[in-house]
N, CA, C and O atoms as a CHARMM CRD file, in Angstrom:
* protein
*
  360
    1    1 MET  N      1.00800  -1.24100  -0.02400 PROA 1      0.00000
    2    1 MET  CA     0.10900  -0.22000   0.30700 PROA 1      0.00000
    3    1 MET  C      0.46900   0.94700   0.05200 PROA 1      0.00000
    4    1 MET  O      1.22300   1.21700   0.98600 PROA 1      0.00000
    5    2 SER  N      0.39900   2.12500  -0.84500 PROA 2      0.00000
    6    2 SER  CA     1.05900   3.40900  -0.78900 PROA 2      0.00000
    7    2 SER  C      1.04400   4.80700  -0.44200 PROA 2      0.00000
    8    2 SER  O      1.76600   5.78400  -0.24100 PROA 2      0.00000
    9    3 GLU  N     -1.03400   4.10500  -0.49700 PROA 3      0.00000
   10    3 GLU  CA    -1.40700   5.94300   0.61200 PROA 3      0.00000
   11    3 GLU  C     -2.63300   5.48300   1.32800 PROA 3      0.00000
   12    3 GLU  O     -3.48700   5.10400   0.52600 PROA 3      0.00000
   13    4 ILE  N     -2.87000   5.42300   2.13800 PROA 4      0.00000
   14    4 ILE  CA    -3.88100   4.96200   3.06300 PROA 4      0.00000
   15    4 ILE  C     -4.83200   5.90200   3.33800 PROA 4      0.00000
   16    4 ILE  O     -4.32100   6.77300   4.04200 PROA 4      0.00000
   17    5 THR  N     -6.34200   6.19800   3.03300 PROA 5      0.00000
   18    5 THR  CA    -7.21700   7.29200   3.68300 PROA 5      0.00000
   19    5 THR  C     -8.38800   6.39900   4.47000 PROA 5      0.00000
   20    5 THR  O     -9.00300   5.33400   4.40800 PROA 5      0.00000
   21    6 PHE  N     -8.22000   7.80400   5.37600 PROA 6      0.00000
   22    6 PHE  CA    -9.58000   7.63100   6.60200 PROA 6      0.00000
   23    6 PHE  C    -10.17800   8.28300   6.45500 PROA 6      0.00000
   24    6 PHE  O     -9.42300   9.25500   6.42800 PROA 6      0.00000
   25    7 TRP  N    -11.44600   8.77900   6.24700 PROA 7      0.00000
   26    7 TRP  CA   -12.38000   9.80600   6.65700 PROA 7      0.00000
   27    7 TRP  C    -13.77300   9.51700   7.87700 PROA 7      0.00000
   28    7 TRP  O    -14.50100   8.56800   8.16900 PROA 7      0.00000
   29    8 ARG  N    -13.61900  10.74100   8.26100 PROA 8      0.00000
   30    8 ARG  CA   -14.19200  10.61200   9.53900 PROA 8      0.00000
   31    8 ARG  C    -16.00100  10.40900   9.49300 PROA 8      0.00000
   32    8 ARG  O    -16.76700  10.91000   8.67000 PROA 8      0.00000
   33    9 GLY  N    -16.28000   9.67500  10.44600 PROA 9      0.00000
   34    9 GLY  CA   -17.67500   8.72200  10.08400 PROA 9      0.00000
   35    9 GLY  C    -18.07300   7.57700   9.30500 PROA 9      0.00000
   36    9 GLY  O    -19.13800   7.02600   9.02300 PROA 9      0.00000
   37   10 SER  N    -16.66900   7.38500   9.01700 PROA 10     0.00000
   38   10 SER  CA   -16.98000   6.08100   7.63200 PROA 10     0.00000
   39   10 SER  C    -16.23500   5.09300   8.19000 PROA 10     0.00000
   40   10 SER  O    -15.19200   5.31600   8.80400 PROA 10     0.00000
   41   11 ASN  N    -16.61000   4.22700   8.05200 PROA 11     0.00000
   42   11 ASN  CA   -16.13900   2.42500   8.83200 PROA 11     0.00000
   43   11 ASN  C    -15.14400   2.25800   7.76100 PROA 11     0.00000
   44   11 ASN  O    -14.46400   1.27700   8.06100 PROA 11     0.00000
   45   12 SER  N    -14.77800   2.73000   6.73200 PROA 12     0.00000
   46   12 SER  CA   -14.22300   2.26500   5.02600 PROA 12     0.00000
   47   12 SER  C    -12.37500   2.97000   5.45800 PROA 12     0.00000
   48   12 SER  O    -12.11000   3.98000   6.11000 PROA 12     0.00000
   49   13 MET  N    -11.63200   2.20700   4.95200 PROA 13     0.00000
   50   13 MET  CA   -10.50700   2.70600   4.80200 PROA 13     0.00000
   51   13 MET  C    -10.14600   3.30000   3.22100 PROA 13     0.00000
   52   13 MET  O    -11.30000   3.62100   2.94000 PROA 13     0.00000
   53   14 PHE  N     -9.38900   3.65400   2.05000 PROA 14     0.00000
   54   14 PHE  CA    -9.72400   3.75900   1.44500 PROA 14     0.00000
   55   14 PHE  C     -8.15900   3.93600   1.01700 PROA 14     0.00000
   56   14 PHE  O     -7.43400   4.87800   1.33800 PROA 14     0.00000
   57   15 TYR  N     -7.73100   2.55200   0.03600 PROA 15     0.00000
   58   15 TYR  CA    -5.92100   2.42000  -0.41600 PROA 15     0.00000
   59   15 TYR  C     -5.66600   2.68400  -1.90900 PROA 15     0.00000
   60   15 TYR  O     -6.39500   2.53800  -2.89000 PROA 15     0.00000
   61   16 LYS  N     -4.54900   3.06600  -1.78900 PROA 16     0.00000
   62   16 LYS  CA    -4.04300   3.19800  -3.22500 PROA 16     0.00000
   63   16 LYS  C     -2.27000   2.04300  -3.17100 PROA 16     0.00000
   64   16 LYS  O     -1.30100   2.03200  -2.41300 PROA 16     0.00000
   65   17 ASN  N     -2.67500   1.22100  -4.45700 PROA 17     0.00000
   66   17 ASN  CA    -1.20000   0.07900  -4.45300 PROA 17     0.00000
   67   17 ASN  C      0.11900   1.04200  -5.00700 PROA 17     0.00000
   68   17 ASN  O      1.27300   0.62800  -4.90000 PROA 17     0.00000
   69   18 SER  N     -0.19300   2.32800  -5.58900 PROA 18     0.00000
   70   18 SER  CA     0.73000   2.38600  -6.62400 PROA 18     0.00000
   71   18 SER  C      0.40400   4.49600  -6.33200 PROA 18     0.00000
   72   18 SER  O     -0.68400   5.06900  -6.39200 PROA 18     0.00000
   73   19 GLN  N      1.47800   4.98200  -6.10500 PROA 19     0.00000
   74   19 GLN  CA     1.72200   6.80900  -6.37400 PROA 19     0.00000
   75   19 GLN  C      1.38900   7.11900  -7.97600 PROA 19     0.00000
   76   19 GLN  O      1.24200   8.29400  -8.31300 PROA 19     0.00000
   77   20 ASP  N      1.28200   6.14100  -8.87800 PROA 20     0.00000
   78   20 ASP  CA     0.74700   6.56700 -10.13000 PROA 20     0.00000
   79   20 ASP  C     -0.64300   6.50300 -10.28100 PROA 20     0.00000
   80   20 ASP  O     -0.93300   7.31000 -11.16500 PROA 20     0.00000
   81   21 THR  N     -1.65800   5.93900  -9.85500 PROA 21     0.00000
   82   21 THR  CA    -2.95000   5.41700  -9.83100 PROA 21     0.00000
   83   21 THR  C     -3.73300   6.91400  -8.93100 PROA 21     0.00000
   84   21 THR  O     -3.30400   7.48200  -7.92600 PROA 21     0.00000
   85   22 GLU  N     -4.63000   7.13500  -9.51300 PROA 22     0.00000
   86   22 GLU  CA    -5.70100   8.06300  -8.76600 PROA 22     0.00000
   87   22 GLU  C     -7.17900   7.05200  -7.67300 PROA 22     0.00000
   88   22 GLU  O     -7.80300   7.29300  -6.63900 PROA 22     0.00000
   89   23 GLU  N     -7.15000   6.09000  -8.53500 PROA 23     0.00000
   90   23 GLU  CA    -8.05000   5.18100  -8.14700 PROA 23     0.00000
   91   23 GLU  C     -7.92300   4.42400  -6.86000 PROA 23     0.00000
   92   23 GLU  O     -7.16200   3.45700  -6.86300 PROA 23     0.00000
   93   24 GLN  N     -8.54900   4.72500  -5.78800 PROA 24     0.00000
   94   24 GLN  CA    -8.89900   4.34500  -4.51600 PROA 24     0.00000
   95   24 GLN  C     -9.40200   3.00200  -4.42900 PROA 24     0.00000
   96   24 GLN  O    -10.43700   2.91000  -5.08900 PROA 24     0.00000
   97   25 ILE  N     -9.08600   1.95700  -3.89100 PROA 25     0.00000
   98   25 ILE  CA    -9.73800   0.73600  -3.52000 PROA 25     0.00000
   99   25 ILE  C    -10.46300   0.65500  -1.88400 PROA 25     0.00000
  100   25 ILE  O     -9.74500   0.64900  -0.88400 PROA 25     0.00000
  101   26 GLU  N    -12.00500   0.59500  -1.80600 PROA 26     0.00000
  102   26 GLU  CA   -12.07800   0.93400  -0.38000 PROA 26     0.00000
  103   26 GLU  C    -12.26000  -0.35100   0.04100 PROA 26     0.00000
  104   26 GLU  O    -12.59500  -1.24500  -0.73700 PROA 26     0.00000
  105   27 LEU  N    -12.05300  -0.53300   1.30200 PROA 27     0.00000
  106   27 LEU  CA   -12.20700  -1.96200   2.07700 PROA 27     0.00000
  107   27 LEU  C    -12.75700  -1.42700   3.93300 PROA 27     0.00000
  108   27 LEU  O    -12.37100  -0.72300   4.86600 PROA 27     0.00000
  109   28 ASP  N    -13.49700  -2.03400   3.67800 PROA 28     0.00000
  110   28 ASP  CA   -14.85200  -1.82200   4.89400 PROA 28     0.00000
  111   28 ASP  C    -14.19500  -2.94000   6.40600 PROA 28     0.00000
  112   28 ASP  O    -14.71000  -3.97900   6.81800 PROA 28     0.00000
  113   29 PHE  N    -12.82500  -2.17200   6.97600 PROA 29     0.00000
  114   29 PHE  CA   -11.52000  -3.45300   7.35600 PROA 29     0.00000
  115   29 PHE  C    -12.82500  -3.48800   8.51600 PROA 29     0.00000
  116   29 PHE  O    -12.82500  -2.30400   8.17900 PROA 29     0.00000
  117   30 LEU  N    -13.71700  -3.63000   9.34100 PROA 30     0.00000
  118   30 LEU  CA   -14.25400  -3.53400  10.32800 PROA 30     0.00000
  119   30 LEU  C    -15.68000  -4.95600   9.96000 PROA 30     0.00000
  120   30 LEU  O    -16.63700  -5.27100  10.66800 PROA 30     0.00000
  121   31 ARG  N    -15.30300  -5.43300   8.78300 PROA 31     0.00000
  122   31 ARG  CA   -16.07500  -6.56200   8.62900 PROA 31     0.00000
  123   31 ARG  C    -15.68400  -7.78600   8.68300 PROA 31     0.00000
  124   31 ARG  O    -14.71300  -7.86700   7.93000 PROA 31     0.00000
  125   32 ILE  N    -15.96700  -9.09500   9.30100 PROA 32     0.00000
  126   32 ILE  CA   -16.03300 -10.26200   9.88000 PROA 32     0.00000
  127   32 ILE  C    -15.17200 -10.37600   8.11000 PROA 32     0.00000
  128   32 ILE  O    -13.96600 -10.59300   7.98700 PROA 32     0.00000
  129   33 LYS  N    -15.97700 -10.20500   7.12300 PROA 33     0.00000
  130   33 LYS  CA   -15.41100 -11.11400   6.10600 PROA 33     0.00000
  131   33 LYS  C    -13.95000 -10.61000   6.18500 PROA 33     0.00000
  132   33 LYS  O    -13.13300 -11.49700   6.43600 PROA 33     0.00000
  133   34 ASN  N    -13.55000  -9.58900   6.05000 PROA 34     0.00000
  134   34 ASN  CA   -12.31200  -8.79700   5.50700 PROA 34     0.00000
  135   34 ASN  C    -11.12200  -9.15000   6.72800 PROA 34     0.00000
  136   34 ASN  O     -9.91600  -8.96300   6.57100 PROA 34     0.00000
  137   35 LEU  N    -11.65700  -9.60900   7.75700 PROA 35     0.00000
  138   35 LEU  CA   -11.17000 -10.16500   8.96700 PROA 35     0.00000
  139   35 LEU  C    -10.38700 -11.06000   8.49900 PROA 35     0.00000
  140   35 LEU  O     -9.15800 -11.00400   8.52000 PROA 35     0.00000
  141   36 LYS  N    -11.40100 -12.38400   7.82300 PROA 36     0.00000
  142   36 LYS  CA   -11.04500 -13.75100   7.78200 PROA 36     0.00000
  143   36 LYS  C     -9.87800 -13.70100   6.40500 PROA 36     0.00000
  144   36 LYS  O     -8.84800 -14.35700   6.56200 PROA 36     0.00000
  145   37 ILE  N    -10.03500 -13.01800   5.23700 PROA 37     0.00000
  146   37 ILE  CA    -9.25600 -12.69600   4.34600 PROA 37     0.00000
  147   37 ILE  C     -7.91000 -12.08500   4.63700 PROA 37     0.00000
  148   37 ILE  O     -6.99900 -12.41500   3.87900 PROA 37     0.00000
  149   38 GLY  N     -7.66000 -11.30400   5.54900 PROA 38     0.00000
  150   38 GLY  CA    -6.58100 -10.55000   5.95400 PROA 38     0.00000
  151   38 GLY  C     -5.81300  -9.24900   4.72400 PROA 38     0.00000
  152   38 GLY  O     -5.80000  -9.21200   3.49300 PROA 38     0.00000
  153   39 ILE  N     -5.33800  -8.46600   5.62000 PROA 39     0.00000
  154   39 ILE  CA    -4.14700  -7.91200   4.54800 PROA 39     0.00000
  155   39 ILE  C     -3.20200  -7.93300   4.59400 PROA 39     0.00000
  156   39 ILE  O     -2.57200  -7.67000   5.61800 PROA 39     0.00000
  157   40 PRO  N     -2.63000  -8.29900   3.35900 PROA 40     0.00000
  158   40 PRO  CA    -1.06900  -9.04200   3.58100 PROA 40     0.00000
  159   40 PRO  C     -0.06500  -8.36500   4.16000 PROA 40     0.00000
  160   40 PRO  O     -0.07600  -7.29300   3.55300 PROA 40     0.00000
  161   41 LEU  N      0.58100  -8.33300   4.75700 PROA 41     0.00000
  162   41 LEU  CA     1.92900  -7.75200   5.69300 PROA 41     0.00000
  163   41 LEU  C      2.78800  -6.94500   4.28000 PROA 41     0.00000
  164   41 LEU  O      2.85500  -7.37900   3.13000 PROA 41     0.00000
  165   42 PRO  N      3.17100  -6.11700   4.63300 PROA 42     0.00000
  166   42 PRO  CA     4.17500  -5.46500   3.59500 PROA 42     0.00000
  167   42 PRO  C      6.12000  -6.51400   3.70100 PROA 42     0.00000
  168   42 PRO  O      6.63900  -7.23800   4.55000 PROA 42     0.00000
  169   43 LYS  N      6.56000  -5.97700   2.29300 PROA 43     0.00000
  170   43 LYS  CA     7.51000  -6.71600   2.49800 PROA 43     0.00000
  171   43 LYS  C      8.66500  -6.00900   3.89700 PROA 43     0.00000
  172   43 LYS  O      8.73800  -4.87700   4.37500 PROA 43     0.00000
  173   44 GLN  N      9.30200  -7.08300   4.14500 PROA 44     0.00000
  174   44 GLN  CA    10.50600  -6.58000   5.47300 PROA 44     0.00000
  175   44 GLN  C     11.61200  -5.95900   4.72500 PROA 44     0.00000
  176   44 GLN  O     11.89300  -6.40700   3.61300 PROA 44     0.00000
  177   45 LYS  N     12.31100  -4.90300   5.26300 PROA 45     0.00000
  178   45 LYS  CA    13.50700  -4.51000   4.57800 PROA 45     0.00000
  179   45 LYS  C     14.53700  -5.24700   5.42600 PROA 45     0.00000
  180   45 LYS  O     14.62700  -5.58600   6.60600 PROA 45     0.00000
  181   46 LEU  N     15.27800  -5.35200   4.31800 PROA 46     0.00000
  182   46 LEU  CA    16.49000  -6.57800   4.74800 PROA 46     0.00000
  183   46 LEU  C     17.85100  -5.34600   5.42600 PROA 46     0.00000
  184   46 LEU  O     18.61800  -5.46200   6.38300 PROA 46     0.00000
  185   47 SER  N     17.70400  -4.48900   4.65000 PROA 47     0.00000
  186   47 SER  CA    18.93100  -3.28700   5.39300 PROA 47     0.00000
  187   47 SER  C     18.51100  -2.08300   4.68000 PROA 47     0.00000
  188   47 SER  O     18.06000  -2.00700   3.53800 PROA 47     0.00000
  189   48 PRO  N     18.77700  -0.94400   5.72400 PROA 48     0.00000
  190   48 PRO  CA    18.55400   0.25800   5.75800 PROA 48     0.00000
  191   48 PRO  C     18.95100   0.58900   4.59300 PROA 48     0.00000
  192   48 PRO  O     19.92900   0.04500   4.08000 PROA 48     0.00000
  193   49 ARG  N     18.09200   1.75000   3.86000 PROA 49     0.00000
  194   49 ARG  CA    18.14600   2.48700   2.95400 PROA 49     0.00000
  195   49 ARG  C     19.42000   3.21000   2.47700 PROA 49     0.00000
  196   49 ARG  O     19.85200   3.29800   1.32800 PROA 49     0.00000
  197   50 GLY  N     19.75900   3.54500   3.24800 PROA 50     0.00000
  198   50 GLY  CA    20.94700   4.97200   3.68600 PROA 50     0.00000
  199   50 GLY  C     20.80900   5.95500   2.19400 PROA 50     0.00000
  200   50 GLY  O     20.02700   6.09800   1.25400 PROA 50     0.00000
  201   51 ILE  N     22.19300   6.52800   2.71300 PROA 51     0.00000
  202   51 ILE  CA    22.19800   7.59300   1.42200 PROA 51     0.00000
  203   51 ILE  C     23.72500   7.30200   0.73500 PROA 51     0.00000
  204   51 ILE  O     24.50900   6.43200   1.11400 PROA 51     0.00000
  205   52 THR  N     23.92600   8.20200  -0.30900 PROA 52     0.00000
  206   52 THR  CA    25.38900   7.87600  -0.64900 PROA 52     0.00000
  207   52 THR  C     26.39600   8.55900  -0.32700 PROA 52     0.00000
  208   52 THR  O     26.30600   9.76000  -0.07100 PROA 52     0.00000
  209   53 SER  N     27.73100   7.76000  -0.28400 PROA 53     0.00000
  210   53 SER  CA    29.00500   8.43600   0.77300 PROA 53     0.00000
  211   53 SER  C     29.18400  10.16100   0.23600 PROA 53     0.00000
  212   53 SER  O     29.58900  11.10800   0.91100 PROA 53     0.00000
  213   54 GLU  N     28.76800  10.15200  -1.07100 PROA 54     0.00000
  214   54 GLU  CA    29.36300  11.56000  -1.28200 PROA 54     0.00000
  215   54 GLU  C     28.12300  12.90500  -0.30800 PROA 54     0.00000
  216   54 GLU  O     28.39600  14.00700   0.16800 PROA 54     0.00000
  217   55 ARG  N     26.68700  12.07300  -0.36400 PROA 55     0.00000
  218   55 ARG  CA    26.20300  12.89900   0.44400 PROA 55     0.00000
  219   55 ARG  C     26.22800  13.34300   1.39000 PROA 55     0.00000
  220   55 ARG  O     25.94500  14.51600   1.63600 PROA 55     0.00000
  221   56 LYS  N     26.74700  12.09300   2.54400 PROA 56     0.00000
  222   56 LYS  CA    26.94900  12.16700   3.53900 PROA 56     0.00000
  223   56 LYS  C     28.34500  12.89900   4.34200 PROA 56     0.00000
  224   56 LYS  O     28.46900  13.22400   5.52300 PROA 56     0.00000
  225   57 SER  N     29.23300  12.99700   3.28700 PROA 57     0.00000
  226   57 SER  CA    30.42800  13.53300   3.66500 PROA 57     0.00000
  227   57 SER  C     29.86000  15.50400   2.97100 PROA 57     0.00000
  228   57 SER  O     30.26000  16.51800   3.54300 PROA 57     0.00000
  229   58 ALA  N     29.15900  15.52900   2.03300 PROA 58     0.00000
  230   58 ALA  CA    29.45100  17.31900   1.92900 PROA 58     0.00000
  231   58 ALA  C     28.89300  17.70700   2.68100 PROA 58     0.00000
  232   58 ALA  O     29.20700  18.84100   3.04300 PROA 58     0.00000
  233   59 ILE  N     27.37900  16.81200   3.59200 PROA 59     0.00000
  234   59 ILE  CA    26.56100  16.78400   4.59300 PROA 59     0.00000
  235   59 ILE  C     27.25400  17.67000   5.65800 PROA 59     0.00000
  236   59 ILE  O     27.20300  18.89100   5.80400 PROA 59     0.00000
  237   60 LEU  N     27.95500  16.66500   6.40400 PROA 60     0.00000
  238   60 LEU  CA    29.24900  16.91000   7.16900 PROA 60     0.00000
  239   60 LEU  C     30.20200  17.51200   7.48100 PROA 60     0.00000
  240   60 LEU  O     30.68800  17.88900   8.54800 PROA 60     0.00000
  241   61 SER  N     30.46900  17.58900   6.37300 PROA 61     0.00000
  242   61 SER  CA    31.98200  18.92700   6.01600 PROA 61     0.00000
  243   61 SER  C     30.89400  20.27000   5.59100 PROA 61     0.00000
  244   61 SER  O     31.54000  21.31800   5.57700 PROA 61     0.00000
  245   62 LYS  N     29.55600  20.46000   5.28000 PROA 62     0.00000
  246   62 LYS  CA    29.23800  22.11600   5.41900 PROA 62     0.00000
  247   62 LYS  C     28.66100  22.00400   6.56100 PROA 62     0.00000
  248   62 LYS  O     29.07100  22.87300   7.33200 PROA 62     0.00000
  249   63 LEU  N     27.62400  21.08400   7.17100 PROA 63     0.00000
  250   63 LEU  CA    26.64500  21.74900   8.13300 PROA 63     0.00000
  251   63 LEU  C     27.47000  20.66700   9.67900 PROA 63     0.00000
  252   63 LEU  O     27.33400  21.10600  10.82100 PROA 63     0.00000
  253   64 GLY  N     28.06100  19.65000   9.49100 PROA 64     0.00000
  254   64 GLY  CA    28.75300  19.45200  10.83400 PROA 64     0.00000
  255   64 GLY  C     29.48400  20.49100  11.65900 PROA 64     0.00000
  256   64 GLY  O     29.53600  20.12300  12.83200 PROA 64     0.00000
  257   65 PRO  N     30.10200  21.73200  11.44000 PROA 65     0.00000
  258   65 PRO  CA    30.91200  22.25100  12.30700 PROA 65     0.00000
  259   65 PRO  C     29.90800  23.26000  13.07900 PROA 65     0.00000
  260   65 PRO  O     30.12900  23.72300  14.19800 PROA 65     0.00000
  261   66 VAL  N     28.63900  23.54900  12.19700 PROA 66     0.00000
  262   66 VAL  CA    27.68800  24.34100  13.20700 PROA 66     0.00000
  263   66 VAL  C     26.29600  23.23000  13.76500 PROA 66     0.00000
  264   66 VAL  O     25.33800  23.79800  14.28900 PROA 66     0.00000
  265   67 MET  N     26.26600  22.12700  13.66400 PROA 67     0.00000
  266   67 MET  CA    25.43000  20.69500  13.99600 PROA 67     0.00000
  267   67 MET  C     25.88100  20.76600  15.53800 PROA 67     0.00000
  268   67 MET  O     26.98400  20.87600  16.07500 PROA 67     0.00000
  269   68 PRO  N     24.31100  20.63400  16.12300 PROA 68     0.00000
  270   68 PRO  CA    24.63700  20.34300  17.53600 PROA 68     0.00000
  271   68 PRO  C     25.09100  18.97100  17.42800 PROA 68     0.00000
  272   68 PRO  O     25.23700  18.37500  16.36100 PROA 68     0.00000
  273   69 ASP  N     25.46200  18.16700  19.39700 PROA 69     0.00000
  274   69 ASP  CA    26.42300  17.18200  18.98800 PROA 69     0.00000
  275   69 ASP  C     25.26000  15.77800  18.07200 PROA 69     0.00000
  276   69 ASP  O     25.42700  14.96800  17.16000 PROA 69     0.00000
  277   70 ASN  N     24.00600  16.21500  19.09700 PROA 70     0.00000
  278   70 ASN  CA    23.03500  14.86500  19.12800 PROA 70     0.00000
  279   70 ASN  C     22.49800  14.96100  17.83200 PROA 70     0.00000
  280   70 ASN  O     21.55400  14.17200  17.83300 PROA 70     0.00000
  281   71 ARG  N     22.58700  15.54200  16.62700 PROA 71     0.00000
  282   71 ARG  CA    22.05000  15.56000  15.24900 PROA 71     0.00000
  283   71 ARG  C     23.44600  14.56200  14.95000 PROA 71     0.00000
  284   71 ARG  O     23.51000  13.37000  14.64900 PROA 71     0.00000
  285   72 ARG  N     24.70200  15.76600  15.20700 PROA 72     0.00000
  286   72 ARG  CA    25.92700  15.16200  14.17900 PROA 72     0.00000
  287   72 ARG  C     26.29200  13.22200  14.41300 PROA 72     0.00000
  288   72 ARG  O     26.95000  12.45500  13.71000 PROA 72     0.00000
  289   73 ASP  N     25.50900  12.98800  15.72600 PROA 73     0.00000
  290   73 ASP  CA    25.89800  11.60000  15.71600 PROA 73     0.00000
  291   73 ASP  C     24.51300  10.73600  14.71900 PROA 73     0.00000
  292   73 ASP  O     24.62800   9.52500  14.53600 PROA 73     0.00000
  293   74 PHE  N     23.53600  11.33300  14.26500 PROA 74     0.00000
  294   74 PHE  CA    23.05200  11.24500  13.68900 PROA 74     0.00000
  295   74 PHE  C     23.42900  10.81500  12.19600 PROA 74     0.00000
  296   74 PHE  O     23.15300   9.82300  11.52200 PROA 74     0.00000
  297   75 TRP  N     24.00100  11.70200  12.01600 PROA 75     0.00000
  298   75 TRP  CA    25.23000  11.72100  10.41400 PROA 75     0.00000
  299   75 TRP  C     25.75000  10.82400  10.45400 PROA 75     0.00000
  300   75 TRP  O     25.61900   9.95700   9.59000 PROA 75     0.00000
  301   76 GLU  N     26.48100  10.72400  11.41400 PROA 76     0.00000
  302   76 GLU  CA    27.90800  10.08000  11.11800 PROA 76     0.00000
  303   76 GLU  C     27.43300   8.66300  11.34300 PROA 76     0.00000
  304   76 GLU  O     28.22200   7.82900  10.89700 PROA 76     0.00000
  305   77 THR  N     26.20300   8.10600  11.99700 PROA 77     0.00000
  306   77 THR  CA    26.50300   6.59300  12.11200 PROA 77     0.00000
  307   77 THR  C     25.56500   6.28800  10.69000 PROA 77     0.00000
  308   77 THR  O     25.59300   5.15900  10.19800 PROA 77     0.00000
  309   78 LEU  N     24.74700   7.37000  10.08000 PROA 78     0.00000
  310   78 LEU  CA    23.89800   7.04900   8.77200 PROA 78     0.00000
  311   78 LEU  C     24.12900   5.67600   8.31700 PROA 78     0.00000
  312   78 LEU  O     25.25100   5.26100   8.60700 PROA 78     0.00000
  313   79 PRO  N     23.60400   5.10300   7.87400 PROA 79     0.00000
  314   79 PRO  CA    24.38600   3.84500   7.41500 PROA 79     0.00000
  315   79 PRO  C     24.41200   4.66900   5.65700 PROA 79     0.00000
  316   79 PRO  O     23.53200   5.51200   5.48100 PROA 79     0.00000
  317   80 VAL  N     25.34500   4.40900   4.52400 PROA 80     0.00000
  318   80 VAL  CA    25.64500   4.44100   3.53000 PROA 80     0.00000
  319   80 VAL  C     25.59800   3.24500   2.36600 PROA 80     0.00000
  320   80 VAL  O     25.90600   2.06000   2.49000 PROA 80     0.00000
  321   81 ASN  N     25.14900   3.89600   1.29400 PROA 81     0.00000
  322   81 ASN  CA    24.59400   2.97400   0.25200 PROA 81     0.00000
  323   81 ASN  C     24.55500   3.80800  -1.27800 PROA 81     0.00000
  324   81 ASN  O     23.66500   4.54800  -1.69900 PROA 81     0.00000
  325   82 ASP  N     25.78400   3.42700  -1.90800 PROA 82     0.00000
  326   82 ASP  CA    26.10800   3.80700  -3.01000 PROA 82     0.00000
  327   82 ASP  C     24.82000   3.68500  -4.19200 PROA 82     0.00000
  328   82 ASP  O     24.55400   4.62700  -4.93900 PROA 82     0.00000
  329   83 SER  N     24.32200   2.79900  -4.21300 PROA 83     0.00000
  330   83 SER  CA    22.77500   2.66300  -4.92900 PROA 83     0.00000
  331   83 SER  C     21.69800   2.98800  -4.76100 PROA 83     0.00000
  332   83 SER  O     20.82700   2.82500  -5.61500 PROA 83     0.00000
  333   84 SER  N     21.45700   3.62700  -3.40500 PROA 84     0.00000
  334   84 SER  CA    20.18400   4.22700  -3.41600 PROA 84     0.00000
  335   84 SER  C     19.92300   5.43800  -4.03300 PROA 84     0.00000
  336   84 SER  O     20.83600   6.19700  -4.35700 PROA 84     0.00000
  337   85 ALA  N     18.63900   5.70800  -4.24000 PROA 85     0.00000
  338   85 ALA  CA    18.07100   6.50400  -5.03500 PROA 85     0.00000
  339   85 ALA  C     17.45200   7.87200  -4.57700 PROA 85     0.00000
  340   85 ALA  O     16.39400   7.99200  -3.95900 PROA 85     0.00000
  341   86 ASP  N     18.61200   9.27900  -5.14000 PROA 86     0.00000
  342   86 ASP  CA    18.16900  10.20400  -4.49700 PROA 86     0.00000
  343   86 ASP  C     16.22500  10.58100  -4.32900 PROA 86     0.00000
  344   86 ASP  O     15.42500  10.35900  -5.23800 PROA 86     0.00000
  345   87 LEU  N     15.85600  11.16600  -2.96700 PROA 87     0.00000
  346   87 LEU  CA    14.72000  11.29000  -3.24800 PROA 87     0.00000
  347   87 LEU  C     14.35900  12.53200  -3.52200 PROA 87     0.00000
  348   87 LEU  O     13.36900  12.99500  -4.08900 PROA 87     0.00000
  349   88 THR  N     15.41900  13.07200  -2.97900 PROA 88     0.00000
  350   88 THR  CA    15.15900  15.00500  -3.78200 PROA 88     0.00000
  351   88 THR  C     15.25300  15.21900  -5.29800 PROA 88     0.00000
  352   88 THR  O     15.33300  16.33200  -5.81700 PROA 88     0.00000
  353   89 ASP  N     15.23000  13.63300  -6.20200 PROA 89     0.00000
  354   89 ASP  CA    15.44100  13.95800  -7.69200 PROA 89     0.00000
  355   89 ASP  C     13.68300  14.01800  -8.17100 PROA 89     0.00000
  356   89 ASP  O     13.18700  14.91700  -8.85000 PROA 89     0.00000
  357   90 ILE  N     13.05300  12.98600  -7.69300 PROA 90     0.00000
  358   90 ILE  CA    11.53800  12.58900  -7.40000 PROA 90     0.00000
  359   90 ILE  C     10.70700  13.63600  -8.03700 PROA 90     0.00000
  360   90 ILE  O      9.48000  13.57700  -7.96600 PROA 90     0.00000
């Protein structure tokens, strides 16, 4: 599921399986029938997504000196994955 919507006063949940579609699927999740069928669990992530090493080093070199210690610890221990997509380009 990529997007879930709940409306006040409604016993239904509306969800989309893809960001590319506008069609929402309605699910009355309070019905026994739907409880028996169940909602499939999402796939577990095997490793953290991380950021590219270039981006991490740029952030630490530019912002590290002015960053509080608790924030700097986060960036220093953030996982690196050079094959991860840059989500700001989407």
